[in-house]
C-alpha atoms as an extended CHARMM CRD file, in Angstrom:
* protein
*
       239  EXT
         1         1  MET       CA            -28.8400000000        1.6670000000        4.1540000000  PROA      1               0.0000000000
         2         2  ALA       CA            -26.0180000000        4.0490000000        5.7050000000  PROA      2               0.0000000000
         3         3  PRO       CA            -24.3990000000        6.0970000000        3.0810000000  PROA      3               0.0000000000
         4         4  LEU       CA            -21.0040000000        5.9650000000        1.5620000000  PROA      4               0.0000000000
         5         5  VAL       CA            -18.3850000000        8.6760000000        2.6140000000  PROA      5               0.0000000000
         6         6  TYR       CA            -15.7450000000       10.7480000000        1.1520000000  PROA      6               0.0000000000
         7         7  ILE       CA            -12.5260000000       11.3100000000        3.5380000000  PROA      7               0.0000000000
         8         8  CYS       CA            -10.9840000000       14.1790000000        2.9740000000  PROA      8               0.0000000000
         9         9  ALA       CA             -7.0770000000       14.5010000000        3.4380000000  PROA      9               0.0000000000
        10        10  ARG       CA             -6.3830000000       17.6640000000        1.8900000000  PROA      10              0.0000000000
        11        11  PRO       CA             -5.6470000000       21.0020000000        3.9270000000  PROA      11              0.0000000000
        12        12  GLN       CA             -6.3470000000       22.9530000000        0.6810000000  PROA      12              0.0000000000
        13        13  GLN       CA            -10.2830000000       23.4830000000        1.4890000000  PROA      13              0.0000000000
        14        14  GLY       CA            -10.8150000000       24.6050000000       -2.3190000000  PROA      14              0.0000000000
        15        15  ALA       CA             -9.1350000000       21.3030000000       -3.6600000000  PROA      15              0.0000000000
        16        16  ALA       CA            -10.8180000000       19.1900000000       -0.9450000000  PROA      16              0.0000000000
        17        17  GLU       CA            -14.1750000000       20.5970000000       -2.1220000000  PROA      17              0.0000000000
        18        18  ALA       CA            -13.6560000000       20.4260000000       -6.1160000000  PROA      18              0.0000000000
        19        19  GLU       CA            -12.5430000000       16.7640000000       -5.3490000000  PROA      19              0.0000000000
        20        20  PHE       CA            -15.7660000000       15.7140000000       -3.0880000000  PROA      20              0.0000000000
        21        21  ALA       CA            -17.6030000000       17.0490000000       -5.9750000000  PROA      21              0.0000000000
        22        22  SER       CA            -15.5780000000       14.8600000000       -8.4460000000  PROA      22              0.0000000000
        23        23  PHE       CA            -16.0860000000       11.9240000000       -6.0250000000  PROA      23              0.0000000000
        24        24  ARG       CA            -19.7130000000       12.3540000000       -6.2040000000  PROA      24              0.0000000000
        25        25  THR       CA            -20.1520000000       13.1060000000      -10.0200000000  PROA      25              0.0000000000
        26        26  ALA       CA            -18.1020000000        9.9160000000      -11.3590000000  PROA      26              0.0000000000
        27        27  MET       CA            -19.8880000000        7.3400000000       -8.3180000000  PROA      27              0.0000000000
        28        28  ARG       CA            -23.3710000000        9.1280000000       -9.3450000000  PROA      28              0.0000000000
        29        29  ASP       CA            -24.2700000000        9.1850000000       -5.7080000000  PROA      29              0.0000000000
        30        30  ALA       CA            -25.9410000000       12.2890000000       -4.2070000000  PROA      30              0.0000000000
        31        31  THR       CA            -26.0900000000       11.0170000000       -1.3290000000  PROA      31              0.0000000000
        32        32  LEU       CA            -22.6800000000       10.2930000000       -0.6420000000  PROA      32              0.0000000000
        33        33  GLU       CA            -21.2910000000       12.7260000000        2.4440000000  PROA      33              0.0000000000
        34        34  ARG       CA            -18.1120000000       13.9740000000        3.1210000000  PROA      34              0.0000000000
        35        35  TRP       CA            -15.5650000000       13.8760000000        6.4250000000  PROA      35              0.0000000000
        36        36  ASP       CA            -12.7980000000       16.1150000000        6.6860000000  PROA      36              0.0000000000
        37        37  LEU       CA            -10.0740000000       14.2380000000        8.3120000000  PROA      37              0.0000000000
        38        38  VAL       CA             -7.4820000000       17.1620000000        8.1060000000  PROA      38              0.0000000000
        39        39  HSD       CA             -9.6850000000       18.8890000000       11.1540000000  PROA      39              0.0000000000
        40        40  GLU       CA            -11.8430000000       16.4170000000       12.7290000000  PROA      40              0.0000000000
        41        41  PRO       CA            -10.7170000000       12.7580000000       14.1640000000  PROA      41              0.0000000000
        42        42  LEU       CA            -12.6610000000       10.1290000000       12.6530000000  PROA      42              0.0000000000
        43        43  PRO       CA            -16.1890000000        9.7330000000       14.8860000000  PROA      43              0.0000000000
        44        44  ALA       CA            -16.4640000000        7.0050000000       17.3340000000  PROA      44              0.0000000000
        45        45  ASP       CA            -19.5650000000        5.4570000000       15.0710000000  PROA      45              0.0000000000
        46        46  ALA       CA            -18.0760000000        5.7380000000       11.7500000000  PROA      46              0.0000000000
        47        47  TRP       CA            -18.6760000000        2.3580000000       11.6980000000  PROA      47              0.0000000000
        48        48  ASP       CA            -22.2370000000        2.3030000000       11.8630000000  PROA      48              0.0000000000
        49        49  ARG       CA            -22.9080000000        6.0180000000       10.2080000000  PROA      49              0.0000000000
        50        50  TRP       CA            -21.3080000000        4.9370000000        6.8270000000  PROA      50              0.0000000000
        51        51  ARG       CA            -21.3270000000        1.5030000000        4.7720000000  PROA      51              0.0000000000
        52        52  GLY       CA            -18.0660000000        2.5070000000        3.1010000000  PROA      52              0.0000000000
        53        53  PHE       CA            -15.7270000000        4.9360000000        3.1040000000  PROA      53              0.0000000000
        54        54  VAL       CA            -13.4670000000        6.5870000000       -0.0520000000  PROA      54              0.0000000000
        55        55  VAL       CA            -10.1950000000        8.0830000000        0.4640000000  PROA      55              0.0000000000
        56        56  GLY       CA             -9.0570000000       11.2330000000       -1.3980000000  PROA      56              0.0000000000
        57        57  GLY       CA             -5.5040000000       12.3390000000       -2.3080000000  PROA      57              0.0000000000
        58        58  SER       CA             -3.1400000000       14.9640000000       -0.3690000000  PROA      58              0.0000000000
        59        59  PRO       CA             -0.2500000000       16.7880000000       -1.0790000000  PROA      59              0.0000000000
        60        60  PHE       CA              1.1830000000       14.4270000000        2.5140000000  PROA      60              0.0000000000
        61        61  ASN       CA              3.7780000000       12.0280000000        1.6930000000  PROA      61              0.0000000000
        62        62  VAL       CA              3.3300000000        8.9160000000        4.0320000000  PROA      62              0.0000000000
        63        63  SER       CA              7.3610000000        8.2550000000        3.2210000000  PROA      63              0.0000000000
        64        64  ASP       CA              8.1390000000       11.5640000000        5.0090000000  PROA      64              0.0000000000
        65        65  PRO       CA             10.3780000000       11.6520000000        8.1420000000  PROA      65              0.0000000000
        66        66  GLU       CA              7.7250000000       11.2900000000       10.9590000000  PROA      66              0.0000000000
        67        67  SER       CA              9.7850000000       14.2580000000       12.9340000000  PROA      67              0.0000000000
        68        68  SER       CA              8.6450000000       16.4420000000        9.8300000000  PROA      68              0.0000000000
        69        69  LYS       CA              4.9970000000       15.5360000000       10.0940000000  PROA      69              0.0000000000
        70        70  ASN       CA              2.9780000000       17.7070000000       12.3840000000  PROA      70              0.0000000000
        71        71  ALA       CA              0.1770000000       16.4770000000       14.5140000000  PROA      71              0.0000000000
        72        72  SER       CA             -2.7100000000       16.8300000000       12.2710000000  PROA      72              0.0000000000
        73        73  GLN       CA             -1.0420000000       14.5860000000        9.5810000000  PROA      73              0.0000000000
        74        74  GLN       CA              0.1940000000       12.1970000000       11.8690000000  PROA      74              0.0000000000
        75        75  ARG       CA             -3.3630000000       11.2350000000       13.3580000000  PROA      75              0.0000000000
        76        76  LEU       CA             -4.9630000000       11.4890000000        9.9020000000  PROA      76              0.0000000000
        77        77  GLU       CA             -2.7680000000        8.5530000000        8.6050000000  PROA      77              0.0000000000
        78        78  ALA       CA             -3.5580000000        6.9670000000       12.2790000000  PROA      78              0.0000000000
        79        79  ASP       CA             -7.4730000000        7.4250000000       11.4490000000  PROA      79              0.0000000000
        80        80  LEU       CA             -6.9750000000        6.5450000000        7.7610000000  PROA      80              0.0000000000
        81        81  ALA       CA             -4.6860000000        3.1970000000        9.1280000000  PROA      81              0.0000000000
        82        82  ARG       CA             -7.8720000000        2.2520000000       11.2310000000  PROA      82              0.0000000000
        83        83  ILE       CA            -10.0630000000        2.4090000000        8.1490000000  PROA      83              0.0000000000
        84        84  ALA       CA             -7.3640000000        0.2480000000        6.4130000000  PROA      84              0.0000000000
        85        85  HSD       CA             -7.1680000000       -2.4440000000        8.8290000000  PROA      85              0.0000000000
        86        86  ARG       CA            -10.9560000000       -2.7810000000        9.4710000000  PROA      86              0.0000000000
        87        87  ALA       CA            -11.7320000000       -3.0180000000        5.4780000000  PROA      87              0.0000000000
        88        88  ALA       CA             -8.8170000000       -5.5440000000        5.5080000000  PROA      88              0.0000000000
        89        89  ALA       CA            -10.8680000000       -7.5480000000        8.0820000000  PROA      89              0.0000000000
        90        90  ALA       CA            -13.9440000000       -6.8470000000        6.0870000000  PROA      90              0.0000000000
        91        91  GLU       CA            -15.5310000000       -5.0190000000        8.4430000000  PROA      91              0.0000000000
        92        92  THR       CA            -16.1520000000       -2.1330000000        6.1580000000  PROA      92              0.0000000000
        93        93  ALA       CA            -15.6180000000       -1.6520000000        2.6580000000  PROA      93              0.0000000000
        94        94  ALA       CA            -12.8640000000        1.3570000000        1.4620000000  PROA      94              0.0000000000
        95        95  LEU       CA            -11.4990000000        2.5060000000       -1.4900000000  PROA      95              0.0000000000
        96        96  PHE       CA             -8.1670000000        4.2220000000       -1.0880000000  PROA      96              0.0000000000
        97        97  THR       CA             -6.4650000000        6.3980000000       -3.7720000000  PROA      97              0.0000000000
        98        98  CYS       CA             -3.2440000000        8.4560000000       -4.5600000000  PROA      98              0.0000000000
        99        99  PHE       CA             -1.9090000000        9.4940000000       -1.0940000000  PROA      99              0.0000000000
       100       100  GLY       CA             -4.3020000000        6.9360000000        0.2780000000  PROA      100             0.0000000000
       101       101  ILE       CA             -2.5350000000        4.0090000000       -1.3000000000  PROA      101             0.0000000000
       102       102  GLY       CA              0.4770000000        4.7570000000        0.5720000000  PROA      102             0.0000000000
       103       103  VAL       CA             -1.2240000000        4.8800000000        4.1810000000  PROA      103             0.0000000000
       104       104  VAL       CA             -2.6680000000        1.2440000000        3.4380000000  PROA      104             0.0000000000
       105       105  THR       CA              0.4480000000       -0.5460000000        1.7980000000  PROA      105             0.0000000000
       106       106  ARG       CA              2.3740000000        0.7870000000        4.8530000000  PROA      106             0.0000000000
       107       107  ALA       CA             -0.2260000000       -0.2310000000        7.6310000000  PROA      107             0.0000000000
       108       108  LEU       CA             -0.3590000000       -3.7440000000        6.4590000000  PROA      108             0.0000000000
       109       109  GLY       CA              2.9400000000       -4.5470000000        6.3360000000  PROA      109             0.0000000000
       110       110  GLY       CA              3.9970000000       -2.9170000000        2.7780000000  PROA      110             0.0000000000
       111       111  GLU       CA              7.0320000000       -1.0970000000        1.4570000000  PROA      111             0.0000000000
       112       112  VAL       CA              6.2910000000        2.3910000000        0.3140000000  PROA      112             0.0000000000
       113       113  THR       CA              9.2340000000        4.1790000000       -1.6100000000  PROA      113             0.0000000000
       114       114  ARG       CA             10.1900000000        7.3400000000       -3.7350000000  PROA      114             0.0000000000
       115       115  ALA       CA             11.7320000000        4.9080000000       -6.1680000000  PROA      115             0.0000000000
       116       116  TYR       CA              8.4510000000        5.3520000000       -8.5860000000  PROA      116             0.0000000000
       117       117  PRO       CA              7.4750000000        8.8510000000       -8.6460000000  PROA      117             0.0000000000
       118       118  GLU       CA              4.9160000000        9.7960000000      -11.7980000000  PROA      118             0.0000000000
       119       119  ASP       CA              4.6730000000       13.1660000000      -13.2160000000  PROA      119             0.0000000000
       120       120  THR       CA              1.8310000000       14.9720000000      -13.1070000000  PROA      120             0.0000000000
       121       121  GLY       CA             -0.6400000000       13.9980000000      -16.2330000000  PROA      121             0.0000000000
       122       122  PRO       CA             -2.0580000000       11.4490000000      -18.1520000000  PROA      122             0.0000000000
       123       123  ALA       CA             -0.3520000000        7.9150000000      -17.6620000000  PROA      123             0.0000000000
       124       124  ARG       CA             -1.6810000000        4.5610000000      -19.3980000000  PROA      124             0.0000000000
       125       125  ILE       CA             -2.6340000000        1.7630000000      -17.1190000000  PROA      125             0.0000000000
       126       126  ALA       CA             -2.4340000000       -1.8870000000      -17.8570000000  PROA      126             0.0000000000
       127       127  LEU       CA             -4.8070000000       -4.2690000000      -15.6800000000  PROA      127             0.0000000000
       128       128  THR       CA             -3.3820000000       -7.4120000000      -14.5360000000  PROA      128             0.0000000000
       129       129  ASP       CA             -4.9400000000      -11.1730000000      -15.2770000000  PROA      129             0.0000000000
       130       130  GLU       CA             -6.3300000000      -10.5130000000      -11.5250000000  PROA      130             0.0000000000
       131       131  GLY       CA             -7.6280000000       -7.4350000000      -12.6490000000  PROA      131             0.0000000000
       132       132  HSD       CA             -9.7110000000       -8.9240000000      -15.3110000000  PROA      132             0.0000000000
       133       133  ARG       CA            -11.0090000000      -11.1430000000      -12.9340000000  PROA      133             0.0000000000
       134       134  ASP       CA            -11.9470000000       -8.4180000000      -10.3800000000  PROA      134             0.0000000000
       135       135  PRO       CA            -15.3010000000       -7.3760000000       -9.9940000000  PROA      135             0.0000000000
       136       136  LEU       CA            -14.5840000000       -3.9160000000       -9.8890000000  PROA      136             0.0000000000
       137       137  PHE       CA            -11.9440000000       -3.6530000000      -12.3340000000  PROA      137             0.0000000000
       138       138  GLY       CA            -12.8010000000       -6.8130000000      -14.7570000000  PROA      138             0.0000000000
       139       139  GLY       CA            -15.0500000000       -4.5460000000      -16.8350000000  PROA      139             0.0000000000
       140       140  LEU       CA            -12.7700000000       -2.1120000000      -17.5180000000  PROA      140             0.0000000000
       141       141  ALA       CA            -10.5750000000       -2.0550000000      -20.8660000000  PROA      141             0.0000000000
       142       142  ASP       CA             -7.5200000000       -4.2460000000      -20.9850000000  PROA      142             0.0000000000
       143       143  THR       CA             -5.1790000000       -0.4720000000      -20.9380000000  PROA      143             0.0000000000
       144       144  PHE       CA             -6.9240000000        2.6120000000      -20.1250000000  PROA      144             0.0000000000
       145       145  THR       CA             -5.4700000000        6.0530000000      -19.6710000000  PROA      145             0.0000000000
       146       146  ALA       CA             -5.5420000000        7.6890000000      -15.6940000000  PROA      146             0.0000000000
       147       147  LEU       CA             -4.4930000000       10.7320000000      -14.2310000000  PROA      147             0.0000000000
       148       148  THR       CA             -1.3020000000       10.6960000000      -11.8630000000  PROA      148             0.0000000000
       149       149  ALA       CA              0.7300000000       13.1110000000       -9.7600000000  PROA      149             0.0000000000
       150       150  HSD       CA              2.6040000000       11.5750000000       -7.2930000000  PROA      150             0.0000000000
       151       151  LYS       CA              6.1230000000       11.7340000000       -5.4590000000  PROA      151             0.0000000000
       152       152  GLU       CA              5.8940000000        7.9810000000       -3.7060000000  PROA      152             0.0000000000
       153       153  GLY       CA              4.5830000000        4.6790000000       -4.6260000000  PROA      153             0.0000000000
       154       154  THR       CA              4.4510000000        1.1470000000       -3.2900000000  PROA      154             0.0000000000
       155       155  GLY       CA              7.6940000000       -0.9730000000       -3.5700000000  PROA      155             0.0000000000
       156       156  THR       CA              6.3910000000       -4.1230000000       -2.0430000000  PROA      156             0.0000000000
       157       157  LEU       CA              2.8710000000       -4.9910000000       -1.5070000000  PROA      157             0.0000000000
       158       158  PRO       CA              1.0520000000       -5.7350000000        1.8040000000  PROA      158             0.0000000000
       159       159  GLU       CA              0.6210000000       -9.8510000000        2.4290000000  PROA      159             0.0000000000
       160       160  GLY       CA             -2.1030000000      -10.6630000000        0.9170000000  PROA      160             0.0000000000
       161       161  ALA       CA             -2.9270000000       -8.1730000000       -1.8500000000  PROA      161             0.0000000000
       162       162  VAL       CA             -3.8360000000       -8.7310000000       -5.1860000000  PROA      162             0.0000000000
       163       163  LEU       CA             -2.2460000000       -6.7320000000       -7.9580000000  PROA      163             0.0000000000
       164       164  LEU       CA             -4.8270000000       -5.4330000000      -10.2810000000  PROA      164             0.0000000000
       165       165  ALA       CA             -3.4210000000       -2.6640000000      -12.2900000000  PROA      165             0.0000000000
       166       166  GLN       CA              0.1320000000       -1.5450000000      -13.2980000000  PROA      166             0.0000000000
       167       167  ASN       CA              2.8740000000        0.3670000000      -15.4930000000  PROA      167             0.0000000000
       168       168  ASN       CA              6.0870000000        0.5520000000      -16.2280000000  PROA      168             0.0000000000
       169       169  ASP       CA              6.7950000000        3.7280000000      -14.5640000000  PROA      169             0.0000000000
       170       170  CYS       CA              4.8600000000        2.8720000000      -11.2660000000  PROA      170             0.0000000000
       171       171  PRO       CA              4.4830000000       -0.8800000000      -11.2810000000  PROA      171             0.0000000000
       172       172  VAL       CA              1.5160000000       -1.2160000000       -8.5320000000  PROA      172             0.0000000000
       173       173  GLN       CA             -0.7830000000        0.9830000000       -9.7020000000  PROA      173             0.0000000000
       174       174  ALA       CA             -4.2800000000       -0.8130000000       -8.0840000000  PROA      174             0.0000000000
       175       175  TYR       CA             -4.5130000000       -3.4900000000       -5.8460000000  PROA      175             0.0000000000
       176       176  ARG       CA             -7.1770000000       -5.3920000000       -3.5680000000  PROA      176             0.0000000000
       177       177  ILE       CA             -6.8060000000       -6.7540000000       -0.2590000000  PROA      177             0.0000000000
       178       178  GLY       CA             -9.7620000000       -9.2400000000        0.6730000000  PROA      178             0.0000000000
       179       179  ASP       CA            -13.1550000000       -8.3690000000       -1.0640000000  PROA      179             0.0000000000
       180       180  ARG       CA            -13.6480000000       -5.2500000000        0.7090000000  PROA      180             0.0000000000
       181       181  LEU       CA            -10.4190000000       -3.2030000000        0.4870000000  PROA      181             0.0000000000
       182       182  TYR       CA             -9.4180000000       -1.6760000000       -2.7380000000  PROA      182             0.0000000000
       183       183  ALA       CA             -6.1260000000        0.9060000000       -3.2220000000  PROA      183             0.0000000000
       184       184  THR       CA             -5.2140000000        2.7620000000       -6.6920000000  PROA      184             0.0000000000
       185       185  GLN       CA             -2.5300000000        4.8280000000       -7.1490000000  PROA      185             0.0000000000
       186       186  PHE       CA             -3.8500000000        6.7880000000       -9.7280000000  PROA      186             0.0000000000
       187       187  HSD       CA             -7.1000000000        9.1980000000       -9.5590000000  PROA      187             0.0000000000
       188       188  PRO       CA            -10.2660000000        8.1080000000      -10.3340000000  PROA      188             0.0000000000
       189       189  GLU       CA            -12.5850000000       10.7080000000       -9.7600000000  PROA      189             0.0000000000
       190       190  PRO       CA            -11.7380000000       14.1600000000      -11.6090000000  PROA      190             0.0000000000
       191       191  THR       CA            -12.7040000000       14.8770000000      -15.2210000000  PROA      191             0.0000000000
       192       192  ALA       CA            -10.0000000000       16.5540000000      -16.9110000000  PROA      192             0.0000000000
       193       193  GLU       CA            -10.7210000000       20.0760000000      -16.4190000000  PROA      193             0.0000000000
       194       194  ALA       CA            -11.1680000000       19.4590000000      -12.6470000000  PROA      194             0.0000000000
       195       195  PHE       CA             -7.9390000000       18.2880000000      -12.8190000000  PROA      195             0.0000000000
       196       196  THR       CA             -5.8220000000       20.9500000000      -14.3480000000  PROA      196             0.0000000000
       197       197  GLU       CA             -7.9530000000       23.4620000000      -11.7970000000  PROA      197             0.0000000000
       198       198  ARG       CA             -6.4070000000       20.8360000000       -8.8020000000  PROA      198             0.0000000000
       199       199  MET       CA             -2.9970000000       21.4360000000      -10.9010000000  PROA      199             0.0000000000
       200       200  ALA       CA             -3.4280000000       24.8990000000      -10.3410000000  PROA      200             0.0000000000
       201       201  VAL       CA             -3.6890000000       24.6930000000       -6.4700000000  PROA      201             0.0000000000
       202       202  TYR       CA             -0.6990000000       22.5160000000       -6.4860000000  PROA      202             0.0000000000
       203       203  ARG       CA              1.6820000000       24.6800000000       -9.2240000000  PROA      203             0.0000000000
       204       204  ASP       CA              4.2510000000       25.5150000000       -6.6670000000  PROA      204             0.0000000000
       205       205  ASP       CA              4.4210000000       21.8840000000       -4.7770000000  PROA      205             0.0000000000
       206       206  GLY       CA              6.8020000000       20.4040000000       -6.7210000000  PROA      206             0.0000000000
       207       207  TYR       CA              4.7010000000       17.8720000000       -8.8560000000  PROA      207             0.0000000000
       208       208  PHE       CA              5.8680000000       19.6210000000      -12.0900000000  PROA      208             0.0000000000
       209       209  ALA       CA              7.6760000000       22.7980000000      -12.6710000000  PROA      209             0.0000000000
       210       210  ALA       CA              5.3810000000       25.7810000000      -12.3500000000  PROA      210             0.0000000000
       211       211  GLY       CA              6.0290000000       26.9260000000      -15.9800000000  PROA      211             0.0000000000
       212       212  ASP       CA              5.2130000000       24.0010000000      -17.6040000000  PROA      212             0.0000000000
       213       213  TYR       CA              1.5200000000       24.2450000000      -16.2790000000  PROA      213             0.0000000000
       214       214  ASP       CA             -0.0180000000       25.1250000000      -19.6880000000  PROA      214             0.0000000000
       215       215  ARG       CA              1.7130000000       22.4930000000      -21.4030000000  PROA      215             0.0000000000
       216       216  ILE       CA              0.5160000000       19.5560000000      -18.7880000000  PROA      216             0.0000000000
       217       217  ALA       CA             -2.9220000000       20.8590000000      -18.8940000000  PROA      217             0.0000000000
       218       218  ALA       CA             -3.2440000000       20.4720000000      -22.7320000000  PROA      218             0.0000000000
       219       219  LYS       CA             -2.0420000000       17.1870000000      -22.3310000000  PROA      219             0.0000000000
       220       220  VAL       CA             -4.5420000000       16.0860000000      -19.6050000000  PROA      220             0.0000000000
       221       221  LEU       CA             -7.4670000000       18.1450000000      -21.8400000000  PROA      221             0.0000000000
       222       222  ALA       CA             -7.0430000000       16.0390000000      -24.5990000000  PROA      222             0.0000000000
       223       223  SER       CA             -7.1550000000       12.8460000000      -22.6280000000  PROA      223             0.0000000000
       224       224  SER       CA            -10.0290000000        9.9690000000      -22.3400000000  PROA      224             0.0000000000
       225       225  LEU       CA            -10.6920000000        8.8710000000      -19.4210000000  PROA      225             0.0000000000
       226       226  THR       CA            -13.7830000000        6.9520000000      -19.4720000000  PROA      226             0.0000000000
       227       227  GLU       CA            -12.8340000000        3.8640000000      -17.3670000000  PROA      227             0.0000000000
       228       228  PRO       CA            -11.3560000000        5.5150000000      -14.2070000000  PROA      228             0.0000000000
       229       229  PRO       CA            -14.5760000000        6.5840000000      -13.0110000000  PROA      229             0.0000000000
       230       230  ARG       CA            -16.2620000000        3.0410000000      -13.6470000000  PROA      230             0.0000000000
       231       231  ILE       CA            -14.4600000000        1.6820000000      -10.9570000000  PROA      231             0.0000000000
       232       232  LEU       CA            -16.1050000000        4.4390000000       -8.2740000000  PROA      232             0.0000000000
       233       233  ARG       CA            -19.3360000000        3.1510000000       -9.7840000000  PROA      233             0.0000000000
       234       234  ALA       CA            -18.8230000000       -0.3150000000       -9.3880000000  PROA      234             0.0000000000
       235       235  PHE       CA            -17.6430000000        0.2590000000       -5.6420000000  PROA      235             0.0000000000
       236       236  ALA       CA            -20.5490000000        2.3710000000       -4.6260000000  PROA      236             0.0000000000
       237       237  GLU       CA            -23.0470000000       -0.4110000000       -6.6600000000  PROA      237             0.0000000000
       238       238  THR       CA            -21.1830000000       -3.3190000000       -4.7210000000  PROA      238             0.0000000000
       239       239  TYR       CA            -20.8830000000       -1.8550000000       -1.1570000000  PROA      239             0.0000000000
């Protein structure tokens, strides 16, 4: 059986390596491979090489003006959109997280907006009725804690998308298109400790005031994060 692959969209190598390790641990999949999309285009044989894709986060923003995006970001977004279209057509399986949900939303006709940012740290997420019936999300608690840090969100769902999870600050926390494409606004993969290490990398990137690092990190470390990794494990087992 072909392996799954983690698609890296982070230019910061230390953060990317740690995110890959978090995905492997959360999914309990030692065979998970890695592809650095920042530096290498998606290979022509991607659809045969891997049975499915998990896409990590990024400091990039889909909603930034195209004129401000360098060639690497534009190519990366185009390659991710190709994965999204393939998964929407049931030609592969994919789970996009954080930055990735913006790529999927825009590529498939939804709206990405700056109206729903969320602070860095723990957020309370609630399943919708459809979420309770979903193969990946259905076994989760009705409400659970997940980690967020983003400047943009989904304003309008793509046509055919099924809303799976939500909260007041960012109404679209997760959705499914068809039965092989998933997208989450929150990060399902990191432990609390791994997230605080990621925070240290991005402490000067405008997600939070740098002087608030210790206070936010303490909140993260006190969080119970039992449910989000279960989504990843279910994805690996299902696809």
